[in-house]
N, C-alpha and C positions, 0 to 999 in steps of 0.2 A: 503493500499499499504506500509506504513512504517513497519508493523508487518511482511510482507512478505519479505523485504528487511532484516530486523533484522534476520528473521529465515534463509534466505539464506546466510547471512554473517556469522552466526554461524555454520552452517553446512559446509561451505568451510573451516573455521577456524579448526574446528574439524577433518575434514578429512585430511588437511594438516599436522597438528601436529601428527596425528596417523601415516601417511606416514613416517614422520621425524623419528619417534620413532623406526619405524621397521628396518630402514636403519641405522645399527650401527656396532660396531666392530666385533660383532659376524657373521654379514653378509659379512665382507671382506674375501675373499678366501685367500690371501696373508697372512692374520693374523691366520686364521684357519688351513691351510694345515700342518704346523708343528705338530699339535695335534694328526694327523691320520697317519695310516699306509698304506692307499691306496689312490689312486687318487680320488676315488668317495667320499672320507671322510665319510665312514660308520663305519669303524673300527679304534676306538681310540686306541693309543698307551699305553702301561702299565703306571700304576701310577708313577713309578720312572721317566720314560722318558717324560711323561706329566707334572710332576713337574719341569723337568730340562728346558723343552721349556717354561713353564710359568715363571719361575725364571728369564729366560733370556731375556724376554721381557721388554721393558722400563716401569717404574714404572705407567706412565701416561696410558698406554695401560692395565696393570694390572687392575689399578683402573677401567677404563671404563668398562672393561670386568666384573669385580666383580659387578658393579653397574648393567650393563644389565642384568646379571644372577639373580640379587636380584628383578628385576622389571618383568622378563618375565620367562615363564616355557616352552613352546613348541615353536619350535621343538628341543631345546637345553637341555633337561631335563638331560640326563646322562653326557653331557659335564658340564653342570652348576653344578651337583652335584660334580664333581671333583674340579672345580674352587671354588665353596663354602667351600669345604673342605681345599684346600690350602691358601684361603683367610680369613679363621677362622670364617666362617659363620655356621659352624656345631657344 
């Protein structure tokens, strides 16, 4: 019985922490919209405009965005490539 309780507790803790990791700066539409040219957020702005938007953000948001981009790849691969270039990770 104790092993079942421990396993259940561990499974719940892992699923809860995984869910929290997915909801971050990159998932906030208000933060992401300025980087795209269209409402569907499929076409990114050219690098010069992307950089202007990125540099206009508060430092805390830029750091959070860089950290999330370093931790995850999909579905933000192209976006994170730009962030990593601007953040000095490339």
